[in-house]
N, C-alpha and C positions, 0 to 999 in steps of 0.2 A: 513226444508220446501223447501227454494230455491233448495236443492241439488236435491230433487225429480223432479222439474221443470226442471231443465238442463239436467237431465236424461231423462225424457220423449221428450225431444225434439231431443236429440242424437238418440235415438230410432226412432223416426219418421223422421229423417233424413235419415237414412238408408233404411227404409222403402221407403222414397221418391225415393231413387236410384232405388229401385226395380222397383217402377211405372214408373220410367223414361227409362228404359231398355225397359220395354213392351210397351210404349208410341213409343218409337223409332222405334220399329219393326212394330208398327201399323202405322206410318207416311211413311216407307219403303213401306209398302203394298199400302196404299192412294195415294203416288207420287212414281210411279215406275221410273220417269227420273227427271233429275235437270230443273229447271227453269220453270216448268210447275205445274198446280195445278186443280182440278175439281170444276166446280160449283155445286151447290146444285141439278141444274137440269140436270146435268149428261154431261155438253160439257166441253172439257179441252180447257184451256187458257194458254197461255204463255206471258210473260213480262220479260225484263231484265233491270237492272240498267244502267245507263250511269256511264262510268268512273268519279270519282270525282265530282259527279253531286248528287242531291237527287232526280233527275227525271228518270223516267222510260220510257222505249221505248216499247209501247204495238204490242206484236206480233200477236195477234188474237186469235179466238176462233175456236176450231176444234172438230171433234165428236169424234176423236180417239188421246189417247194419245202419240202414234208415232208420229203423224202428229205436234202436238205441241210439242214435242221434237225436231224434225227436224229442224222447225221453230227457236227455242233457239238456238239450235246448229250453226246455219246459223249466226244468229245475233252475237253470242259470237265471232265466228270466225273473224267476221270482226272487230269486237272490240278489241279483245287480241291478234289475229294472230295465229300461230302455238302452242303457249303455252298454249292455252284453253283446257280446260279439257271438252270435248264434250261426250255427251251420245252415239252417233253414229260416231265415229272416223272413220270408214270404208267407209261412206258413202259420205266422202268429197268428193266433184268433183272437177277434175283437173281445170277447169276454173276459179272456188271459188279459190282456191289457186293462180294461177297466176294474178286473179284480186283484191285480197287483197291490200287495200290502205284507206287511211283515206277516211270514209264517213261520210255525214250527218247523224242525225238520222232518218231523214224522207228517205233516201236511203237505210239504214240498215233495216229499217221495211219494205220497198217495197221488197227488196230480200229476207227476212225472210218470209214473208205472202206468197210470190209467191212458193217457197218450200212448205211450209206447207200445201199451198193449193193443189198443186200438189200430195204432198203425201196422204192428206186427200180422195183427187178424186180418186187415184188408190185404196186407202184401202176400201172406201164404194163401189168402183164398184165390188172389188173382194167380199165384204158380200152380194152384192146384184145381183149377178149373179143368174137366174134364175137356180132352180133344177128341173129336170126330175123326173117323179115317172115312174112306171113300165108299164103304159099304155101309155106312149109316150107324154102326155099334160105336159105342162110346170103349176107347182103348183104357179106361181108369179099371185098376182092379178093385175087386169088390170086396168088401168084409165078409169074410166066411164065417165068422162069429155072429153076424147080426142076422135075425130072422128078416124074410122079406114082408115088406107092407103091400097092401093093396096098391097104392099108387106108385112103388117102383117095381112092381112084378110086371112082367110081360105077358099079357094073354092075348095070342093071336088066332 
């Protein structure tokens, strides 16, 4: 009877390997970059552990995974230097490379959030640019709480 028990556990462990492989694929799809995760409501957040400490450095909340990953890359580079495994090594700015020195957690957080916010603003501007239809009118919904300015009002 005990042999049947052991046999059952060994087959369930091989089934567990298959589950972990599919779970790994799902995790890769849910987390496209290192150091970020998605909140339940759709925002992407980035944080990083300080070396040799249990504390984390909060890098911010962003609307795109790329912005969160770039913030993580900036912090990781300041913490680890040239040996860091970055999500976007091609976007490492020369001023960052020359400016890499021992920084406090607050200074790293500030620099990372600046990069993340800049990337987030650029990406939201690309996605929010108004699209014209064939009639020549802009299909973007206007802000009804905003007074029209002379530049935006249409006088024909």
